[in-house]
N, C-alpha and C positions, 0 to 999 in steps of 0.2 A: 504494500500500500504506500509506504513512504517513498519508494522509488517512483511509483506512478505520480504521487503528489509533487515530487520534484519536477517532473516533466510538465505536469499541468501548470504549476506555478510559472514556468517559463513561457507558457502560452496565454495564461489567464492571470495577469499580474495581481489582480485584486482578490484572487482566490484565498479562502481561509479554510482550513481543515480542522474539524472538531473531532477529537477522540475522547471517548469516555469509557470507564470501566474500572474494575479493581486494579490498583497499582498503575493506572494510566495518569500519572502525576509527574510534575517536574522533579520529584524526589527519586524517580526511577532512573538511575544513572545509565543503565544500558539503553533504554529508550531515548533518553536525552542525547546520548552519544551518537545514535543513529541519526537523530534529527539534526544535530550539529554537523555531522559529517556530510550530510546532504544539503546543508545550507538552508534548512527549512525553518529556522527559529522564528522568523517573522510571519510564517504562514500557518503554523500548527499550534493549536490550543489544546492542552491536556487538561481535561475537566475532572478526572477522577470518577468516583462512583456517582452516578447521576440518577436521581429517583423519578423526576418528572420528564420522562422521555417524550411524550407528545408535545410538551411545551418546547423542548429543545429541537425536536425534528421539524416542527412547523416554522422554525426560524431559519431552516436550511433551504437551499435551492435544489440539491440533489442528494441522493443517498448512495452509499457504496458498501459492498460486501466483497472482500478480497480473499476469501477462504480458499485454501488448497483442498480441504476435505470438509464435508458437511453431511448432514442427513437432511433435516428439514430446517432451513435457516429462518427461525421465527423473527429474527431482527429484520430480515428483508420484508416480511409481511408487515411488521410494525412501521417500517419506513414508508411503504406503499400506502398503508392505511392513513398516514399523515399527509398524503398527497405528494409524495416525492417520487419523481422518476428516478430509477436506480441503475447504476452500472454494477454488475456483479460478475464474479467468476463462475464458470460452469461447474459448480461443485454441488453434489446432492441434488435437491429439487429446485435449485435456483432458476434454471431456464424455464421449467414448468410454471413456477410461481410468477415470474416476470412476464412471460409470454411476449406480447408486442407492446408492453408499456415501459420498456427501458432497453438496456443493452446488456448482452451476456458475452463474455470473452473467455478464452481458455485460462485455466488456473496457472499461477506462477508465471504470468506474462505481464510484467509491469508496463511494457510499451502499449500493449493492447488495452489494458485497463486505463491508462492515461488517455489514450485516444477516445475511449468511450466517455470518460468523465469530461474531457474537453468538449466533445461534441454536444453533450447534454448541457454543459454550462454556456456554450456559445449559441444555443437555441435562443430565438427571440423570447422574451419573457412570457408572452401570450402562448407560444407554442410549448414552452416548458411547463407552464401551468396547465395547459390542456392535457399534456402527457401525464402529468402528475394526477390530474383528476381521473383519467382512465385507470391509472395505477390504484388510486383509492377505491374506485368502483370495483375493480378486479379483486382487491383484497377483501372488500365487503361481500361480494357475491360468492367467492370461492372459499374464503378462509375466516369468516366471522365465527364467533363462538357458537352461534346457533347452527351455522352450516356444518361446522366440524362435529358438534354434538350429534347432529342428524346422521352424518356420515358414519360415526362410530355405532350409532343405534342400528343403522342399516347393515353394517358389517356383522354385528353380533346376531342380528336376526337371520342373516344368511348362513352363518356358521351353525346356529341352532337348528335351522331348517335342514341343513345337510346331515346333521347328526340324528335327526328324528326318523 
């Protein structure tokens, strides 16, 4: 992700990258070393553990998932539910989740990830907002708590029917 961010910063000089999570703080010497080595100090904000993700995400223009390995990346659904078009690596269910509402690139390819992020950031604001709205609708239609609960209920019913 940080390598991709370095490339994006060269193309989109006002880009800012928000990272949050456990130990994602300026006290993390290893992470700070990577950021410094890539010259990203003025572009990256380390927020630590963040409790109000919807508030944070609605302040962003795009979302990014740079995983090498995943199963079902819930954070991607959360970003989409907040109206963010996303750039993600093709890990786990990412491509199926995003569909045509963002961009998917091969894992461990910072150049491709940077290209996707740059393309999304350089969209006209109205186009980016429309793509984000499609992402929000997709998250709601396919991955809402109600939809997921119904999918599990249907699965259990099918298994019980097979065993009967």
